[in-house]
C-alpha positions as CSV (number, residue, x, y, z in Angstrom):
1,X,8.0,7.4,26.9
2,X,6.1,9.5,24.3
3,X,6.7,8.8,20.7
4,X,5.5,10.8,17.7
5,X,6.2,9.9,14.0
6,X,5.3,11.3,10.7
7,X,5.9,9.0,7.8
8,X,6.2,11.4,4.9
9,X,9.4,13.1,6.2
10,X,10.6,10.1,8.3
11,X,10.3,12.2,11.5
12,X,10.4,10.6,14.9
13,X,10.5,12.4,18.3
14,X,10.9,10.6,21.6
15,X,10.0,12.2,24.9
16,X,9.6,15.7,23.5
17,X,13.2,15.9,22.1
18,X,13.9,17.8,18.9
19,X,13.5,14.6,16.9
20,X,15.1,13.0,13.9
21,X,14.1,13.4,10.3
22,X,15.0,11.2,7.4
23,X,14.2,7.8,9.0
24,X,13.4,5.1,6.6
25,X,9.7,4.3,7.1
26,X,9.2,2.8,3.7
27,X,8.1,-0.5,5.2
28,X,5.2,1.1,7.1
29,X,1.8,1.1,5.5
30,X,1.5,3.4,2.4
31,X,-1.5,5.3,3.9
32,X,0.1,6.0,7.3
33,X,0.4,9.7,8.1
34,X,1.4,9.7,11.7
35,X,1.6,7.7,14.9
36,X,1.5,9.0,18.5
37,X,2.1,6.8,21.5
38,X,2.2,7.5,25.3
39,X,3.9,4.6,27.0
40,X,2.9,5.8,30.5
41,X,-0.8,5.5,29.7
42,X,-0.6,2.8,26.9
43,X,-2.6,5.0,24.6
44,X,-2.0,6.4,21.2
45,X,-3.5,6.8,17.7
46,X,-2.8,6.1,14.1
47,X,-3.6,8.8,11.6
48,X,-4.1,7.8,8.0
49,X,-3.8,10.1,5.0
50,X,-6.3,13.0,5.0
51,X,-6.5,13.0,8.8
52,X,-8.6,9.9,9.2
53,X,-7.9,8.4,12.6
54,X,-7.9,4.6,12.1
55,X,-8.0,3.5,15.7
56,X,-7.0,4.5,19.1
57,X,-4.2,2.3,20.3
58,X,-4.4,0.6,23.7
59,X,-1.3,-1.6,23.7
60,X,2.0,-2.0,21.9
61,X,0.5,-5.1,20.3
62,X,-2.0,-2.8,18.6
63,X,0.9,-0.9,17.0
64,X,2.4,-4.1,15.5
65,X,-1.1,-5.3,14.4
66,X,-2.0,-2.1,12.6
67,X,1.4,-1.1,11.3
68,X,3.1,-4.4,10.8
69,X,6.1,-3.3,12.9
70,X,6.7,-3.2,16.6
71,X,7.4,0.0,18.5
72,X,10.9,-1.3,19.3
73,X,11.5,-1.7,15.5
74,X,10.3,1.8,14.9
75,X,12.6,3.2,17.5
76,X,15.5,1.2,16.0
77,X,15.0,3.1,12.8
78,X,15.6,6.3,14.8
79,X,18.8,4.8,16.3
80,X,20.0,3.9,12.8
81,X,19.3,7.3,11.4
82,X,21.0,9.0,14.3
83,X,24.1,6.9,13.7
84,X,24.0,7.9,10.0
85,X,23.9,11.5,10.9
86,X,26.7,11.2,13.4
87,X,28.9,9.3,10.8
88,X,28.2,12.1,8.2
89,X,29.3,14.7,10.7
90,X,32.8,13.1,10.8
91,X,33.2,14.0,7.1
92,X,32.1,17.6,7.3
């Protein structure tokens, strides 16, 4: 599983799909710019504002340690946003 998020626009893409914008990432660190994670190799990185790479990630525990939120919690935000989008479509 490949995950890519950008905090500013609440964007998350999983496994190369088109992705979802508008996810609520307000509880992630203020200076987070993006996160990339490759589950097959257990590698990723956190990019802070201004393109500064904080650390390479080598485990999902690193994600929780550095961001204060687990990868599962981040993916749940995508699920929640996808549900909001689908609910809104019913009223279009």
